[in-house]
C-alpha positions in Angstrom: -10.1 -25.6 -46.8 -9.2 -26.5 -43.3 -5.5 -28.1 -42.9 -5.4 -31.2 -41.0 -2.7 -32.1 -38.3 -1.1 -34.8 -40.5 -0.2 -31.9 -43.2 0.7 -29.4 -40.7 3.2 -32.0 -39.5 4.4 -32.7 -42.9 4.9 -28.8 -43.7 6.8 -28.2 -40.4 9.2 -31.3 -41.4 9.7 -29.8 -44.6 10.2 -26.4 -43.4 12.8 -27.8 -41.0 14.5 -29.5 -44.0 14.8 -26.2 -46.0 16.1 -24.4 -42.9 18.7 -27.3 -42.5 17.9 -28.0 -39.0 16.0 -31.1 -37.2 12.4 -31.0 -36.4 12.2 -30.4 -32.7 11.0 -33.5 -30.8 8.8 -31.6 -28.5 6.7 -29.9 -31.5 6.1 -33.3 -33.3 5.2 -34.8 -29.9 2.8 -31.9 -29.2 1.2 -32.3 -33.1 0.8 -36.1 -32.2 -0.9 -35.2 -28.9 -3.2 -32.7 -30.5 -4.4 -35.4 -33.3 -5.1 -38.0 -30.6 -7.3 -35.0 -28.7 -9.0 -34.5 -32.2 -9.8 -38.2 -32.5 -11.5 -38.4 -29.0 -13.4 -35.5 -29.9 -11.8 -33.0 -27.3 -10.6 -29.5 -27.8 -7.7 -30.0 -30.2 -5.2 -27.9 -28.4 -1.3 -27.4 -29.4 0.9 -27.3 -26.5 4.3 -25.4 -27.1 7.1 -25.7 -24.3 9.4 -23.3 -25.0 11.8 -24.5 -22.5 12.3 -27.1 -25.2 13.2 -24.6 -28.0 16.2 -23.5 -29.3 17.0 -20.4 -31.3 17.3 -22.5 -34.4 13.9 -24.0 -34.0 12.1 -21.0 -34.3 12.2 -20.1 -38.1 10.6 -23.4 -39.1 8.1 -23.1 -36.2 7.1 -19.5 -37.3 6.3 -20.9 -40.8 4.0 -23.4 -39.0 2.2 -20.9 -36.7 1.3 -19.1 -40.2 -0.9 -22.2 -41.1 -2.7 -22.3 -37.6 -5.8 -20.0 -38.6 -7.0 -22.4 -41.4 -6.1 -25.6 -39.5 -7.8 -28.2 -37.3 -5.8 -27.0 -34.3 -8.5 -25.0 -32.1 -6.2 -23.6 -29.3 -2.5 -23.1 -28.6 -0.8 -23.0 -25.3 2.4 -21.8 -24.7 4.3 -22.4 -21.7 7.6 -21.6 -20.0 8.3 -23.8 -16.6 11.9 -23.3 -16.1 14.9 -21.6 -17.3 15.2 -22.0 -21.1 17.8 -20.8 -23.8 15.3 -19.3 -26.0 15.9 -15.7 -27.2 13.1 -13.6 -25.5 12.7 -12.0 -28.9 12.2 -15.1 -30.5 9.6 -16.3 -27.8 7.5 -13.0 -28.5 7.6 -13.5 -31.8 6.3 -17.0 -31.6 3.5 -15.9 -29.5 2.3 -13.1 -31.8 2.7 -15.3 -34.7 0.1 -17.8 -33.0 -2.3 -14.7 -33.1 -5.9 -15.3 -32.5 -5.6 -19.2 -31.5 -3.3 -18.2 -28.7 -5.5 -19.8 -25.7 -2.9 -19.9 -22.5 0.2 -18.2 -22.1 2.3 -19.4 -18.8 5.5 -17.7 -18.1 7.8 -18.1 -15.1 10.3 -15.4 -16.3 13.4 -17.2 -15.3 15.1 -16.3 -18.3 13.9 -13.1 -19.8 14.8 -9.6 -18.8 12.9 -6.4 -18.4 12.8 -5.5 -22.0 10.7 -9.0 -22.6 8.3 -8.1 -19.8 8.2 -4.4 -21.2 6.9 -5.4 -24.8 4.3 -7.5 -23.4 2.9 -4.7 -20.9 3.2 -2.2 -23.8 2.0 -4.3 -26.9 -0.4 -6.7 -25.0 -1.2 -10.3 -26.3 -4.0 -12.0 -27.7 -4.2 -14.9 -25.3 -7.2 -15.6 -23.1 -5.3 -16.8 -19.9 -2.1 -15.1 -19.2 0.4 -16.2 -16.2 3.1 -14.2 -15.5 5.2 -15.5 -12.2 8.3 -13.0 -12.1 10.4 -11.1 -9.8 10.9 -8.1 -12.2 7.5 -6.2 -11.9 7.8 -3.5 -9.2 4.9 -1.5 -10.3 2.5 -3.1 -12.6 1.7 -1.3 -15.9 -0.2 -3.3 -18.2 -1.2 -0.8 -20.8 -1.2 -3.0 -24.1 -4.2 -4.6 -25.5 -5.5 -7.8 -23.7 -8.9 -7.5 -25.4 -9.5 -11.4 -25.3 -8.3 -12.3 -21.8 -10.6 -13.2 -19.3 -8.0 -14.7 -16.6 -4.7 -12.9 -15.3 -2.6 -14.7 -12.7 0.4 -13.1 -11.0 0.7 -15.0 -8.3 4.3 -15.0 -6.4 5.4 -11.8 -8.3 7.5 -11.2 -5.1 8.4 -7.6 -6.0 5.1 -6.4 -7.2 4.0 -3.5 -4.7 1.8 -1.4 -6.5 -0.1 -0.4 -9.8 0.7 2.2 -12.4 -2.3 4.7 -12.8 -3.1 3.4 -16.3 -2.7 -0.2 -15.7 -5.7 -2.3 -16.6 -6.9 0.1 -19.4 -7.6 -2.3 -22.0 -8.8 -5.4 -20.4 -12.6 -5.4 -20.9 -13.0 -8.9 -20.6 -10.8 -9.5 -17.6 -13.0 -11.5 -15.3 -10.5 -13.1 -13.0 -7.4 -11.9 -11.4 -4.9 -13.6 -8.8 -2.3 -11.9 -7.1 -1.2 -14.1 -4.1 2.1 -13.9 -2.4 3.2 -10.5 -4.0 3.9 -7.4 -1.9 0.7 -5.3 -2.9 -0.5 -3.4 0.3 -2.1 0.1 -0.4 -6.1 -0.6 -0.4 -6.9 2.8 -2.1 -4.8 2.6 -5.3 -5.3 -1.1 -5.6 -8.9 -0.5 -5.7 -8.6 2.6 -8.2 -6.7 0.2 -10.6 -9.1 -2.6 -10.2 -12.1 -0.3 -10.6 -11.1 -0.2 -14.4 -11.9 -3.7 -14.7 -15.6 -3.7 -15.6 -15.9 -7.4 -16.0 -14.1 -8.4 -12.6 -15.9 -10.9 -10.8 -13.3 -13.0 -9.0 -10.2 -11.6 -7.1 -7.8 -13.4 -5.2 -5.1 -12.0 -3.0 -4.6 -14.9 -0.7 -6.1 -18.7 -0.8 -8.2 -19.9 1.9 -7.4 -23.5 2.6 -9.6 -25.5 4.5 -8.4 -28.2 7.0 -9.4 -30.3 9.8 -7.8 -30.9 13.2 -6.3 -34.0 11.8 -4.3 -32.0 9.4 -3.9 -29.7 6.4 -6.1 -30.8 3.4 -5.5 -29.6 -0.1 -7.3 -30.7 -3.2 -5.5 -32.3 -6.3 -6.8 -32.4 -9.8 -8.2 -35.7 -9.1 -10.2 -34.5 -6.2 -8.3 -36.3 -3.7 -6.3 -34.7 -0.4 -2.9 -34.0 -1.2 -1.0 -32.9 1.8 2.2 -32.2 -0.2 1.2 -29.3 -2.1 2.5 -25.9 -1.7 3.2 -23.7 -4.6 1.5 -25.6 -7.3 -1.6 -25.6 -5.4 -2.6 -22.3 -6.6 -2.5 -23.5 -10.1 -5.1 -26.0 -9.2 -7.8 -24.4 -7.3 -11.0 -23.5 -9.2 -10.4 -19.7 -9.4 -7.4 -19.7 -11.8 -6.3 -23.3 -12.0 -7.0 -24.6 -15.8 -7.5 -28.1 -14.9 -11.0 -27.1 -13.3 -11.9 -24.7 -16.0 -13.7 -26.5 -19.0 -11.4 -26.0 -21.9 -14.7 -25.4 -24.1 -15.4 -22.5 -21.7 -12.2 -20.8 -22.4 -12.4 -20.8 -26.1 -16.3 -20.3 -26.4 -16.7 -16.9 -27.5 -20.1 -16.6 -25.8 -18.3 -17.4 -22.5 -20.0 -15.1 -19.9 -19.4 -14.2 -16.2 -22.1 -16.7 -15.1 -20.2 -19.8 -16.1 -17.1 -19.6 -14.3 -19.2 -19.1 -10.9 -21.5 -22.1 -11.7 -18.5 -24.1 -12.2 -16.8 -22.7 -9.3 -19.9 -23.2 -6.7 -20.9 -26.5 -8.1 -17.4 -27.9 -8.3 -16.4 -26.4 -4.7 -19.5 -28.3 -3.2 -18.3 -31.5 -4.8 -14.7 -30.9 -3.4 -15.7 -30.1 0.1 -18.2 -33.1 0.1 -15.5 -35.2 -1.1 -13.0 -34.2 1.4 -15.2 -34.0 4.2 -15.6 -37.9 3.6 -12.4 -38.6 3.4 -11.5 -36.8 6.4 -14.2 -38.9 8.3 -12.8 -41.9 6.9 -9.1 -41.1 7.4 -8.8 -39.3 10.8 -7.9 -41.1 13.5 -7.3 -38.6 16.3 -7.7 -35.0 17.1 -4.1 -34.1 17.8 -2.9 -30.6 16.8 -0.8 -30.4 13.6 2.0 -27.9 12.8 0.3 -26.3 9.5 3.9 -25.0 7.8 3.5 -21.7 5.8 5.7 -19.2 3.8 3.6 -16.6 5.6 2.2 -16.2 9.3 -1.1 -18.1 9.2 -4.5 -16.8 10.4 -7.9 -18.3 10.9 -11.1 -17.1 9.1 -12.5 -15.9 12.3 -9.4 -13.6 13.2 -10.2 -12.1 9.8 -14.0 -12.0 9.7 -15.2 -10.8 13.3 -18.3 -12.7 14.6 -17.7 -15.6 12.1 -16.9 -18.9 13.2 -15.0 -21.5 11.3 -18.2 -22.7 10.0 -19.0 -20.0 7.3 -22.2 -20.3 4.9 -21.7 -21.3 1.2 -23.9 -19.8 -1.2 -25.0 -22.8 -3.7 -25.7 -22.1 -7.3 -29.7 -22.1 -6.9 -29.8 -21.2 -3.3 -31.4 -17.9 -2.2 -29.0 -15.9 -0.5 -31.2 -15.4 2.7 -31.9 -19.3 3.1 -28.0 -19.8 2.4 -27.4 -18.9 5.8 -28.8 -21.8 7.1 -25.8 -24.2 5.6 -22.1 -24.0 6.3 -19.0 -24.4 4.5 -18.8 -27.7 6.4 -21.4 -29.3 8.7 -19.4 -31.2 11.6 -19.2 -34.8 11.0 -18.1 -37.2 13.7 -15.6 -35.2 16.1 -14.0 -33.6 12.9 -14.7 -29.9 12.1 -13.4 -27.9 9.1 -11.4 -24.8 9.6 -10.0 -22.4 7.0 -6.5 -21.0 6.8 -5.1 -18.2 4.9 -1.9 -19.5 2.3 0.2 -17.3 0.4 -1.3 -14.0 1.4 -0.1 -10.7 -0.2 0.5 -8.1 2.5 -2.8 -6.4 1.7 -4.5 -9.1 3.3 -3.4 -8.1 6.7 -4.8 -4.4 6.4 -7.5 -4.1 9.0 -11.1 -4.5 7.4 -9.5 -5.6 3.9 -12.1 -8.1 2.9 -14.9 -5.3 3.8 -13.0 -2.6 2.2 -12.7 -4.7 -1.2 -16.2 -5.9 -1.1 -17.7 -2.4 -0.8 -15.2 -0.4 -3.1 -15.7 -3.2 -5.9 -19.6 -3.9 -5.9 -19.4 -6.2 -9.1 -17.4 -8.8 -7.3 -19.0 -12.4 -6.6 -15.6 -14.0 -5.1 -13.0 -12.6 -3.0 -9.9 -15.1 -2.2 -11.9 -18.0 -3.1 -14.8 -17.3 -0.8 -18.1 -16.4 -2.4 -19.6 -12.8 -1.7 -23.1 -13.2 -0.3 -25.7 -10.5 0.3 -25.0 -10.5 4.0 -21.3 -9.9 3.2 -22.2 -6.8 1.0 -24.5 -5.4 3.6 -21.8 -5.9 6.4 -19.3 -4.5 4.1 -21.0 -1.3 3.6 -21.7 -1.1 7.4 -17.9 -1.4 7.9 -16.7 1.0 5.4 -18.8 3.7 6.8 -17.9 3.0 10.3 -14.0 2.8 9.5 -13.3 4.8 6.1 -14.0 7.9 4.5 -14.7 7.9 0.9 -14.4 11.6 0.3 -12.9 14.5 2.9 -15.5 16.4 5.1 -18.0 13.5 4.5 -18.6 14.5 0.9 -20.6 11.4 -0.8 -19.9 12.0 -4.4 -17.0 13.0 -6.5 -17.2 16.6 -7.8 -15.0 18.5 -10.3 -13.0 22.0 -9.0 -14.5 23.4 -12.1 -18.0 22.7 -10.9 -17.4 24.0 -7.5 -16.1 27.3 -8.5 -19.0 27.8 -10.8 -21.4 27.0 -8.0 -19.5 29.7 -5.8 -19.7 32.2 -8.5 -23.4 31.8 -9.0 -24.2 31.6 -5.2 -22.1 34.8 -4.4 -24.0 36.7 -7.0 -27.5 36.1 -5.1 -26.1 36.1 -1.6 -24.5 39.5 -1.1 -26.1 39.8 2.0 -24.7 41.5 5.1 -25.6 41.3 8.5 -25.7 44.5 10.9 -21.9 43.7 11.6 -20.9 43.5 8.0 -20.1 39.8 8.2 -20.6 37.7 5.0 -23.7 35.6 5.5 -22.9 32.0 4.1 -25.7 30.1 2.1 -27.8 27.1 3.3 -26.3 27.5 6.7 -22.6 26.7 5.3 -19.6 27.7 7.3 -16.9 30.2 6.0 -14.8 27.0 5.5 -17.4 25.3 2.9 -15.8 26.3 -0.3 -12.2 25.7 0.7 -13.2 22.1 2.0 -15.3 21.4 -1.1 -12.1 22.2 -3.2 -9.9 19.8 -1.1 -12.2 17.2 -1.4 -12.7 17.4 -5.0 -9.1 17.4 -5.6 -8.1 14.6 -3.3 -11.1 12.8 -5.0 -9.6 13.6 -8.6 -6.8 11.0 -8.2 -6.1 8.2 -6.0 -2.3 8.5 -6.8 -0.6 11.0 -4.9 2.2 12.9 -6.7 5.5 12.2 -4.9 8.1 14.5 -5.6 11.5 14.1 -3.6 13.3 17.7 -3.0 16.1 18.4 -5.3 18.6 21.0 -4.8 21.2 22.5 -7.0 20.3 20.0 -10.0 20.7 16.9 -8.1 18.6 15.0 -5.7 18.5 16.1 -2.2 19.5 12.9 -1.0 22.8 12.8 -3.2 23.9 16.0 -1.5 22.7 16.0 2.0 21.6 13.5 4.7 18.5 14.9 6.4 17.7 14.0 9.7 15.0 16.6 10.8 12.8 19.2 8.8 10.0 22.0 9.8 7.9 24.3 7.6 8.0 27.9 8.2 5.2 28.9 10.3 4.3 32.2 8.3 6.2 31.8 4.8 4.5 29.2 2.7 7.6 28.8 0.5 10.3 28.0 3.3 11.5 24.9 5.1 14.4 24.3 6.9 16.0 20.8 7.5 19.0 19.4 9.6 21.4 16.9 8.6 23.3 14.1 10.3 26.5 15.9 9.4 25.4 18.9 11.6 24.6 21.0 8.7 21.1 23.4 8.8 19.8 24.2 5.3 17.0 26.6 4.8 15.3 26.1 1.4 12.8 27.3 -0.8 10.8 24.2 -1.2 8.8 25.5 -4.1 11.6 26.2 -6.5 14.1 24.0 -4.9 16.5 26.7 -4.4 19.2 27.0 -1.2 18.0 30.0 1.0 20.6 29.6 3.9 23.2 27.4 4.3 24.9 26.7 7.6 27.9 24.2 7.8 28.6 21.9 10.4 31.0 23.8 12.7 32.7 20.6 14.2 30.7 21.1 17.3 27.8 19.6 16.1 26.5 16.3 15.0 23.2 14.9 13.9 20.4 18.0 14.0 17.5 16.3 15.7 15.8 19.5 17.0 14.3 22.3 14.9 12.0 25.2 15.6 11.1 28.4 14.1 10.2 31.6 16.0 6.7 33.1 15.1 7.2 36.8 16.0 10.8 36.8 14.3 10.3 34.7 11.4 14.2 35.0 10.4 15.2 33.1 13.5 15.5 29.6 14.1 16.5 27.4 17.0 18.7 24.4 16.0 19.7 21.6 18.5 21.9 18.4 17.9 22.3 14.9 19.6 25.8 16.0 21.2 23.9 18.9 23.1 24.9 21.8 21.1 22.0 24.7 20.9 22.3 27.7 18.7 19.9 30.6 17.5 20.4 31.6 14.0 19.1 34.5 11.9 18.8 33.2 8.3 19.1 37.0 7.3 22.8 37.0 8.4 23.5 33.7 6.7 25.0 33.1 3.1 22.8 31.7 0.6 25.4 29.6 -1.1 27.1 26.5 0.1 30.7 27.4 0.8 33.5 25.9 2.5 33.7 29.2 4.6 32.9 28.6 8.5 31.9 31.4 10.4 29.4 32.2 13.4 26.9 34.1 11.2 26.0 36.2 14.5 24.3 33.0 16.0 23.8 32.7 19.8 25.1 29.7 21.5 23.2 28.2 24.6 24.4 26.0 27.5 24.6 22.4 26.2 21.8 19.7 26.9 23.4 16.1 26.5 21.8 13.5 24.2 19.2 16.2 22.6 16.4 14.9 20.8 13.9 17.8 20.8 13.3 21.4 21.2 10.3 23.9 21.1 9.8 27.5 21.3 6.7 28.9 23.3 4.1 31.0 21.4 6.0 34.3 22.6 9.1 33.4 21.2 10.7 34.2 24.7 11.4 30.8 26.0 12.3 27.2 24.6 12.4 24.0 26.0 14.9 21.0 25.2 14.6 17.2 26.0 16.6 14.3 25.2 17.8 10.9 26.4 17.2 11.6 30.0 14.7 12.2 32.5 15.0 15.9 32.6 13.6 18.9 30.6 15.7 22.3 30.5 14.2 25.8 30.1 16.0 28.5 28.1 15.4 32.4 27.9 15.8 33.4 24.3 16.5 37.1 24.9 19.2 36.7 27.4 20.8 33.2 26.1 20.7 31.7 29.4 19.3 28.4 30.6 17.0 29.3 33.5 16.3 25.7 35.0 16.3 22.3 34.7 13.2 20.2 35.5 14.6 16.8 36.9 12.8 13.6 37.0 9.8 14.5 34.9 9.3 10.8 33.8 10.6 7.3 34.7 12.3 7.1 31.3 13.9 9.4 28.7 11.8 12.0 27.2 11.6 11.9 23.5 9.6 15.0 22.8 8.8 18.1 24.5 6.1 20.6 22.9 4.7 24.1 24.0 1.2 24.9 23.4 0.4 27.1 20.3 -1.4 29.7 22.1 -0.5 29.4 25.8 3.1 30.5 26.3 3.3 28.4 29.8 1.9 25.3 28.9 3.8 22.3 27.5 3.5 18.7 27.0 6.1 15.9 27.3 5.9 12.2 26.1 8.2 9.4 27.0 9.2 5.8 26.5 7.8 5.3 30.3 4.5 4.9 28.3 3.1 8.5 29.8 2.3 11.8 28.3 2.1 14.7 30.7 0.9 17.8 30.7 2.7 20.9 32.6 2.2 24.7 33.4 5.3 26.7 34.1 3.1 29.0 36.2 2.7 26.2 38.7 6.6 25.4 38.9 6.4 22.0 37.0 6.8 19.5 39.8 3.5 17.8 39.4 1.9 17.6 36.3 -1.6 19.1 35.3 -2.7 15.6 34.5 -1.2 12.3 33.0 -2.2 9.9 30.3 -0.8 6.5 29.7 -0.4 4.3 26.6 0.4 0.7 26.3 3.8 1.1 24.9 6.4 3.8 25.0 5.2 7.2 23.3 7.1 8.2 20.3 5.6 12.0 20.1 3.2 14.3 21.1 2.0 17.6 19.8 -1.1 20.3 20.3 -3.7 20.8 17.6 -3.3 24.2 16.0 -6.0 25.7 18.5 -4.8 23.7 21.4 -8.1 21.8 21.8 -6.5 18.3 21.7 -3.2 16.7 22.2 -2.1 13.8 19.8 -0.3 11.3 21.4 1.7 8.3 19.3 3.1 5.5 21.0 5.2 2.5 19.3 3.3 0.1 16.9 0.5 2.5 15.7 -1.1 3.3 19.0 -2.3 6.5 18.4 -4.8 8.8 20.7 -6.3 12.0 21.0 -6.9 13.8 24.3 -8.7 16.9 25.5 -6.0 19.4 26.3 -8.0 20.9 29.2 -8.1 17.6 31.2 -6.6 14.7 29.5 -9.9 13.2 28.8 -9.5 10.3 26.0 -11.5 11.9 23.0 -10.5 9.3 20.2 -8.3 6.2 19.6 -7.1 5.8 16.1 -8.1 2.4 14.5 -4.7 1.6 13.1 -3.7 -2.1 13.3 -0.3 -3.0 15.1 2.2 -4.9 13.5 3.2 -6.6 16.8 6.9 -5.1 16.4 8.6 -3.0 19.2 10.5 -1.3 16.6 7.7 0.3 14.7 8.1 3.6 15.9 4.9 5.9 15.2 4.9 9.4 14.6 1.7 11.7 14.2 0.7 15.2 13.5 -2.1 17.3 12.8 -3.2 18.5 8.9 -5.6 20.8 7.4 -5.8 22.5 10.8 -6.9 20.2 13.4 -9.3 18.3 10.7 -7.1 15.5 9.7 -4.1 13.7 11.2 -1.0 12.1 9.3 0.4 8.9 10.7 3.7 7.4 9.5 5.7 4.5 11.0 8.5 2.2 10.2 8.0 0.2 7.0 4.4 1.0 6.7 2.1 3.7 4.8 1.8 6.9 5.6 -2.1 7.1 7.0 -4.5 10.2 6.7 -7.4 9.7 9.3 -10.2 12.1 10.3 -9.4 13.9 13.5 -13.2 13.9 14.7 -14.0 10.4 13.7 -10.8 8.4 13.3 -12.0 6.8 9.9 -9.4 6.5 7.5 -9.6 8.7 4.5 -6.3 7.5 2.5 -3.0 5.6 2.7 0.2 7.0 1.0 2.7 4.3 0.2 6.4 5.1 0.0 8.6 2.4 -2.0 12.2 1.8 -2.2 13.5 1.6 -6.0 15.4 -1.6 -5.4 14.4 -4.9 -3.9 15.0 -5.2 -0.4 15.1 -1.4 0.2 12.0 -0.9 2.5 11.2 2.7 3.3 10.3 3.9 6.8 9.2 7.3 7.8 11.6 9.2 10.2 9.8 12.1 10.3 6.6 13.8 8.8 4.7 17.5 8.7 1.6 18.5 7.1 2.2 21.5 5.0 0.3 24.2 7.1 -0.6 26.2 4.0 -1.8 23.4 1.4 -4.6 21.1 2.5 -3.9 17.3 2.1 -0.2 18.1 1.2 2.9 17.0 3.3 6.4 16.5 3.5 7.9 13.0 4.7 11.6 12.0 5.8 11.9 8.8 4.3 14.9 6.4 4.9 15.8 2.9 3.5 16.4 0.1 5.8 19.9 -0.6 4.4 23.3 0.1 5.5 25.0 3.0 3.8 21.5 4.3 2.5 20.6 8.0 2.5 17.2 9.6 3.6 15.3 11.9 1.7 12.3 14.3 2.0 9.5 13.6 0.0 6.8 16.1 -0.9 3.3 14.6 -1.4 
């Protein structure tokens, strides 16, 4: 027998009497409102505002909830809109007691801690709509069961940067997801997480707000223009906002993916028509208005090249081809409609963000409250193939490592054919690198989330014991790495087992070690240079393995100082090395004699940040300077005039040669990365990395996997992996600080010369007193 609402109220009051507490006025009011809705033939829902509850109210309320399944109550909404005194465990007990009739849960997370969020994340909820606006999530990890949820709103979660790999595994019916004004940035990990949502059709990382030349136009629940709306706007637009969604749809078990879109399109058309009419009636001039926003604003045409502000809208029953004849807004009088981004998460500023998302999530029908049309999908496919790589080495489909190994074994049994010169013949014209590249593609494709491992020494993290400032892999021993510290120490480590091989303490003469270079023919020797000009040659075979307080020379060779040093590099024959620094000069040293042979003066108009010898030509070297120039030199020609000069639009941070010396890679401030032919300086490739418009965004780039790929890192941004032949982006690697406000920037990075798609990054926090750390990727 169905329990009516009056009986529920009587039972609630009786339970309060037994518990010795007064009935909560908010609960009584909600029961009365539910009864009114029932009498008006509306959805009979009970709204519980937990802001109005105290701990003593919970026991009788839980007893009331036990009667909901057999009552006239059709749905229960639980909301938290401000700080409240209710214990978090009681709030969780309340939501779980409602059980199957729990419809909407709206939590601001102003009062509850990590344990509260962890419980929701791990155990899940039975609600259909969940809003979690909190500052405590850093990596989202919703692994609990959310089997009934079709709408998730995480707007204004200002600490949210990324997703755990298992996030969204148990949300088979999630159709709508909003994450405006978060800190999410990485396209690849975001798409990998969202790909686990089979029903997702609407996604939002920003809200495209339309306005006219006379002012900003928002739409309120009543459909009228409202210029004062800001944060609450996102609650009231059709994508997530409940006022626009029929309560019948929210509770209808047959609710399907077509319903919200039909509602969305028809409603959006109605809103736009209403707003256009109101703008025509209300606009008195076309003066420019200052639109305020929490983020930098940008227009629709800035994001979608080739699109004007008049963008076609696909109507409900309109053919996709014919829809191109319509627009979001036809000019009426002298008023034109424009669209402006509001509350955009950083991912929206990634170049080709919209096309990447559309191409990677083919089931999406709406992105950032803008419908996805057939022409949008076609354009996205073209943009993706032009600027991105799905898998390395042009692989089109993911394949397992086991499958590749099996194919190799099968083919090797049928292709033991040798030429007259006894060279192996590779099947189907495949190169000798075919299988190694296949394995690389398979390994990279097997997981979007890279494995990040901060190096640890002596049982503690590296950054707790040392302050690394520069590092280099060993050129011939795959296990060795050397790093120099801000305190003048030089430490050789086995980065595979994380043991110290050799330790050179600061002798008082060295400050920050900025220059390190291994010798190739004498693999136990290395050059170290510090910012106070000190230059020394060490032999690690003569250096103790343990960190001790004993200071000694260890048989090192000391060279003449080079003031304000920033870079050292040894030539291919281990006979000479160069040093540069905060001057326009470069010094040449003889390693065998320990003498400085010459100082080349005024090689640039500004200070020379990096000098690099070629990998195979002992007399060829390149210099990069903040005077915007990169120059190639030849010692045989007495470097008075460069072999050639190439220029960037900003100061050059670094230059390096490809492993085969065919190219040089120049990195200038703010993501200006270019590849030139080493023979004559002809521009070969410009890497399409979006600038940040910051003069402090120092960018460093190196080769990886031989010269197949490059890695590029800069201040407070991703590490990017790009194809060195096409410039296409393969993957972004995000480095994140553990604490809010602890942005991480790249001080240095190197590709592992022995392991494809492995690298190490020297990362530092942008806060006073922070320590840098070397992270293996």
